DRENMIMI-683680 format. One record per residue (C-alpha): residue number from 1; x, y, z; residue in one letter. Coordinates in nm, 4 decimals, always signed. Layout:
# DRENMIMI-683680
resi;u;v;w;resn
NUM;X;Y;Z;A;
...
# end
This chain:
# DRENMIMI-683680
resi;u;v;w;resn
1;-1.5196;+20.0579;+32.0237;M;
2;-1.5763;+20.3625;+32.2475;L;
3;-1.5522;+20.7172;+32.0999;L;
4;-1.6034;+20.9441;+32.3593;H;
5;-1.5633;+21.2709;+32.1775;G;
6;-1.7752;+21.2019;+31.8570;C;
7;-2.1146;+21.3734;+31.9475;G;
8;-2.0420;+21.4481;+32.2807;T;
9;-1.8718;+21.7694;+32.2855;F;
10;-1.8588;+22.1082;+32.1293;E;
11;-1.6507;+22.0958;+31.8177;P;
12;-1.4731;+22.4138;+31.7082;A;
13;-1.6226;+22.6418;+31.4589;P;
14;-1.6022;+22.5048;+31.0959;P;
15;-1.4574;+22.7300;+30.8085;V;
16;-1.7444;+22.8929;+30.6720;T;
17;-1.8543;+22.8676;+30.2902;R;
18;-2.1109;+22.9410;+30.0311;A;
19;-2.3668;+22.7157;+29.9824;A;
20;-2.2727;+22.4501;+29.7694;G;
21;-1.9021;+22.4994;+29.7848;A;
22;-1.7909;+22.1513;+29.9530;G;
23;-1.7953;+22.0165;+30.3003;P;
24;-1.8246;+22.1820;+30.6321;E;
25;-1.4623;+22.1910;+30.7590;L;
26;-1.3001;+22.2009;+31.1007;P;
27;-1.0908;+22.5230;+31.2330;A;
28;-0.7521;+22.4878;+31.1723;K;
29;-0.6062;+22.5059;+31.5367;A;
30;-0.2645;+22.3705;+31.5193;G;
31;-0.0642;+22.1128;+31.3811;R;
32;-0.2960;+21.8615;+31.5519;V;
33;-0.6755;+21.9082;+31.5590;V;
34;-0.8512;+21.6015;+31.7367;D;
35;-1.2114;+21.6315;+31.6815;E;
36;-1.2954;+21.3205;+31.7619;A;
37;-1.1038;+21.3003;+32.0933;N;
38;-0.8961;+21.0387;+32.0409;V;
39;-0.5700;+21.1863;+32.1909;L;
40;-0.5197;+21.3095;+32.5023;T;
41;-0.4147;+21.6472;+32.5699;P;
42;-0.0650;+21.5399;+32.6468;V;
43;-0.0555;+21.3164;+32.3377;Q;
44;-0.1892;+21.5787;+32.1190;A;
45;+0.0581;+21.8365;+32.2846;Q;
46;+0.3614;+21.6105;+32.2393;A;
47;+0.2535;+21.5226;+31.8746;L;
48;+0.2138;+21.8976;+31.7545;S;
49;+0.5756;+21.9680;+31.9046;R;
50;+0.7252;+21.6834;+31.7277;R;
51;+0.5407;+21.8110;+31.4105;L;
52;+0.6692;+22.1631;+31.4697;A;
53;+1.0433;+22.0333;+31.5164;E;
54;+1.0167;+21.8555;+31.2050;A;
55;+0.8778;+22.0996;+31.0207;E;
56;+1.1596;+22.3580;+31.1400;A;
57;+1.4167;+22.0731;+31.0150;T;
58;+1.2360;+21.9435;+30.6464;T;
59;+1.0376;+22.2858;+30.5846;H;
60;+0.7274;+22.0242;+30.4943;H;
61;+0.4276;+22.0755;+30.6876;Q;
62;+0.2386;+21.7631;+30.8057;V;
63;-0.1058;+21.7834;+30.9985;V;
64;-0.3015;+21.5299;+31.1734;V;
65;-0.6686;+21.5656;+31.2061;V;
66;-0.9342;+21.3283;+31.3391;T;
67;-1.2839;+21.4130;+31.2553;V;
68;-1.6615;+21.2396;+31.3233;C;
69;-1.7497;+21.2593;+31.0117;G;
70;-1.7045;+21.3714;+30.6242;F;
71;-2.0097;+21.6049;+30.5809;D;
72;-2.1674;+21.3713;+30.2991;G;
73;-1.7930;+21.3678;+30.1111;E;
74;-1.5993;+21.0733;+30.0634;T;
75;-1.2636;+21.0585;+30.2657;I;
76;-1.0892;+21.1446;+29.9557;G;
77;-1.2892;+21.4384;+29.8695;G;
78;-1.2991;+21.5842;+30.2186;Y;
79;-0.9226;+21.5717;+30.2850;S;
80;-0.8590;+21.7013;+29.9592;R;
81;-1.1088;+21.9999;+30.0767;W;
82;-0.9592;+22.0151;+30.4156;L;
83;-0.5676;+22.0507;+30.2940;A;
84;-0.6375;+22.2907;+30.0375;N;
85;-0.8760;+22.5030;+30.2712;A;
86;-0.6127;+22.5031;+30.5323;W;
87;-0.3388;+22.5520;+30.2859;G;
88;-0.0737;+22.2711;+30.4200;I;
89;+0.2399;+22.3156;+30.2919;G;
90;+0.4322;+22.6004;+30.1483;R;
91;+0.2061;+22.6934;+29.8682;A;
92;+0.5542;+22.7370;+29.6035;F;
93;+0.6485;+22.3850;+29.6643;Y;
94;+0.2972;+22.2228;+29.7543;N;
95;+0.4588;+22.0027;+30.0166;D;
96;+0.2150;+21.9342;+30.2611;G;
97;+0.0713;+21.6077;+30.4165;V;
98;-0.2530;+21.5686;+30.5839;L;
99;-0.3101;+21.2470;+30.8143;F;
100;-0.6827;+21.2385;+30.8440;L;
101;-0.8436;+20.9883;+31.0726;V;
102;-1.2254;+20.9042;+31.1049;A;
103;-1.2558;+20.6576;+31.4038;P;
104;-1.6551;+20.6436;+31.3415;V;
105;-1.6393;+20.5846;+30.9775;Q;
106;-1.3287;+20.3503;+31.0290;R;
107;-1.1287;+20.5037;+30.7300;Q;
108;-0.8152;+20.6973;+30.7210;V;
109;-0.6439;+20.8524;+30.4729;R;
110;-0.2720;+21.0448;+30.3809;I;
111;-0.3297;+21.2766;+30.1413;E;
112;+0.0085;+21.4037;+29.9969;V;
113;+0.0821;+21.7312;+29.8042;G;
114;+0.2216;+21.7348;+29.4582;F;
115;+0.5514;+21.8572;+29.5619;G;
116;+0.5966;+21.5464;+29.7983;L;
117;+0.4691;+21.2663;+29.6003;E;
118;+0.8063;+21.1559;+29.5039;N;
119;+0.9090;+21.1115;+29.8416;A;
120;+0.5783;+20.9649;+29.9788;L;
121;+0.4260;+20.7510;+29.6898;T;
122;+0.0418;+20.6251;+29.7202;D;
123;+0.1755;+20.2793;+29.7730;T;
124;+0.4070;+20.3934;+30.0230;E;
125;+0.0794;+20.5941;+30.1915;A;
126;-0.0941;+20.2324;+30.1735;A;
127;+0.1927;+20.0505;+30.3149;M;
128;+0.1868;+20.2869;+30.6062;I;
129;-0.1952;+20.2637;+30.6646;I;
130;-0.1609;+19.8968;+30.6268;D;
131;+0.0884;+19.8403;+30.8653;R;
132;+0.1376;+20.0861;+31.1037;D;
133;-0.2106;+20.2184;+31.1377;V;
134;-0.4500;+19.9447;+31.1045;I;
135;-0.3207;+19.6955;+31.3419;P;
136;-0.3067;+19.9518;+31.6114;R;
137;-0.6651;+20.0969;+31.5618;F;
138;-0.7842;+19.7523;+31.5793;R;
139;-0.6425;+19.7387;+31.9070;A;
140;-0.7959;+20.0774;+31.9947;E;
141;-0.4662;+20.2383;+32.0256;N;
142;-0.5362;+20.5583;+31.8563;W;
143;-0.2241;+20.7151;+31.9689;N;
144;-0.0588;+20.4584;+31.9045;G;
145;-0.1284;+20.4405;+31.5363;G;
146;-0.1405;+20.7957;+31.4929;I;
147;+0.2340;+20.8119;+31.6496;D;
148;+0.3534;+20.5128;+31.4227;A;
149;+0.2083;+20.6706;+31.0882;A;
150;+0.3686;+20.9931;+31.2019;V;
151;+0.6787;+20.8565;+31.2027;T;
152;+0.6905;+20.6388;+30.8978;S;
153;+0.5572;+20.9637;+30.7111;I;
154;+0.8349;+21.1703;+30.8683;L;
155;+1.0753;+20.9262;+30.7660;R;
156;+0.9804;+20.9219;+30.4091;E;
157;+0.9698;+21.2819;+30.3783;I;
158;+1.3262;+21.3793;+30.5567;S;
# end
């Protein structure tokens, strides 16, 4: 597996934090933050437009992030820190979804805000990963896996 982005590019500046206050996080630069460089710019832009259109319709915010590592955290801890630090979703409704991809670690996670847990359960999130993401990622079809996951996530929360 060749990941041309991890370790060979200048990442966005991390979110600053107090010592011991959590992992280093990438800067929020939109609905798609591809720090691992697994998407082409055209793919990232198309995905971002699609997520913006869905948010305008459903009011639920979905963000896709690829990273090269978790700064010493587990994927679960990292995704919760990131979702909370970025304020994904509307605060009063807690209705955001973070789709996190770490290709080097071969890990993915769908982090769902409490306000959407009835629409997108942990079981459904696991099924999306197993059915839509893993087979495509194994074939190194990063865009296909991310796109299929987003399609399923949006279907569940709409």
